[in-house]
C-alpha positions in Angstrom: -57.3 92.6 -13.1 -57.8 90.3 -10.1 -54.9 88.4 -8.6 -53.9 85.6 -11.1 -54.6 82.0 -10.1 -51.2 80.2 -10.3 -48.8 77.9 -8.6 -45.0 77.9 -8.6 -43.4 74.9 -10.2 -40.3 73.6 -8.4 -37.6 73.0 -11.0 -33.9 72.5 -10.5 -32.0 75.8 -11.1 -35.1 77.3 -12.9 -38.5 78.6 -12.0 -41.9 77.8 -13.4 -45.6 78.6 -13.1 -48.8 76.7 -13.6 -51.7 79.0 -14.4 -55.4 78.4 -14.5 -58.4 80.4 -16.0 -61.9 79.9 -17.3 -61.1 81.1 -20.8 -58.1 80.9 -23.2 -57.8 84.7 -23.2 -58.0 84.7 -19.4 -55.2 82.1 -19.3 -52.9 84.4 -21.3 -53.9 87.4 -19.1 -53.3 85.4 -15.9 -50.0 84.0 -17.2 -48.8 87.6 -17.8 -50.0 88.8 -14.4 -48.3 85.8 -12.8 -45.1 86.5 -14.7 -44.8 90.0 -13.3 -46.0 88.9 -9.9 -43.1 86.4 -9.4 -40.3 88.7 -10.8 -40.9 91.7 -8.6 -42.7 93.5 -5.8 -44.1 96.6 -7.4 -45.1 99.9 -5.9 -48.1 101.7 -7.3 -49.6 100.3 -10.5 -49.5 102.6 -13.5 -50.6 102.6 -17.1 -48.5 105.4 -18.7 -47.0 103.0 -21.2 -49.4 101.2 -23.6 -48.2 98.6 -26.1 -50.0 96.6 -28.8 -48.9 93.1 -29.3 -49.8 90.8 -32.2 -48.4 87.3 -32.4 -48.9 84.3 -34.6 -48.2 80.7 -33.8 -49.2 77.2 -34.9 -50.3 76.0 -31.5 -51.6 77.5 -28.2 -48.1 76.6 -26.7 -46.4 78.6 -29.4 -48.7 81.6 -28.7 -48.2 81.3 -24.9 -44.4 81.1 -25.2 -44.4 84.0 -27.7 -46.6 86.1 -25.4 -44.5 85.7 -22.3 -41.3 86.0 -24.3 -42.5 89.4 -25.8 -43.4 90.6 -22.3 -40.0 89.6 -20.9 -38.4 91.4 -23.9 -40.3 94.6 -23.2 -39.5 94.3 -19.5 -35.8 93.7 -20.0 -35.1 96.1 -22.9 -37.4 99.0 -21.9 -37.4 98.7 -18.1 -41.2 98.2 -18.0 -43.6 96.4 -15.8 -47.2 95.7 -16.9 -50.3 95.6 -14.8 -53.2 95.4 -17.3 -53.6 92.9 -20.0 -56.4 92.7 -22.6 -55.9 89.6 -24.8 -58.0 88.6 -27.8 -57.6 85.4 -29.7 -59.8 86.0 -32.7 -58.9 82.7 -34.3 -56.5 79.8 -33.6 -53.0 80.9 -34.2 -53.4 84.6 -33.7 -53.1 86.7 -30.5 -53.8 90.4 -30.3 -53.3 92.2 -27.0 -53.0 95.6 -25.4 -50.8 95.8 -22.3 -50.6 98.8 -20.0 -47.9 99.5 -17.5 -45.1 101.9 -16.5 -41.4 102.3 -16.1 -39.8 100.5 -13.3 -39.1 102.8 -10.3 -35.8 101.7 -8.7 -36.9 103.3 -5.4 -40.4 101.9 -5.0 -40.0 98.6 -6.9 -38.0 95.5 -5.9 -36.9 93.1 -8.6 -36.9 89.6 -7.1 -35.7 87.5 -10.0 -34.5 88.0 -13.6 -36.0 85.8 -16.2 -33.3 85.1 -18.8 -35.6 83.2 -21.1 -39.0 81.6 -21.4 -38.3 77.9 -22.2 -40.2 75.3 -24.2 -39.3 72.7 -21.5 -42.6 71.2 -20.1 -44.6 73.9 -21.8 -48.3 73.0 -22.0 -51.5 74.7 -22.7 -54.6 72.6 -22.3 -58.4 73.0 -22.1 -60.0 70.7 -19.5 -63.6 70.5 -18.1 -62.9 73.1 -15.5 -61.2 75.6 -17.8 -57.8 76.3 -19.3 -54.4 75.4 -17.8 -50.8 76.2 -18.7 -47.4 75.4 -17.4 -44.1 77.0 -18.4 -40.5 76.9 -17.1 -38.3 80.0 -17.0 -34.6 80.1 -17.2 -33.4 82.3 -14.3 
């Protein structure tokens, strides 16, 4: 996956990102890549760990929040970092994804920030003329 197109959102005591992509699926993939980009400096990418994720939500914001929350859960509880994201949204309210990554290597990798939670504060997912845009704030 190419480098995600995102901006850091300045937020008092927290951290956020604003992500951009041409498609809704691309937005979710870029959001995940941006998430892992801001939380650490990673050595060699790897794909030894593969996880299937299936989420349901009433809105695109619910899906985006659930998506990042699930990735943070896997990162925090299983010590994983992900590099490849294949997202499908076959219908409104349903996300299916395959993510590939590896265990964190405490010698080669540097954790920069710990995301305690993905918040609903200022959470937005919108389709505009130039593509899809999302913003989200993380509790750090």
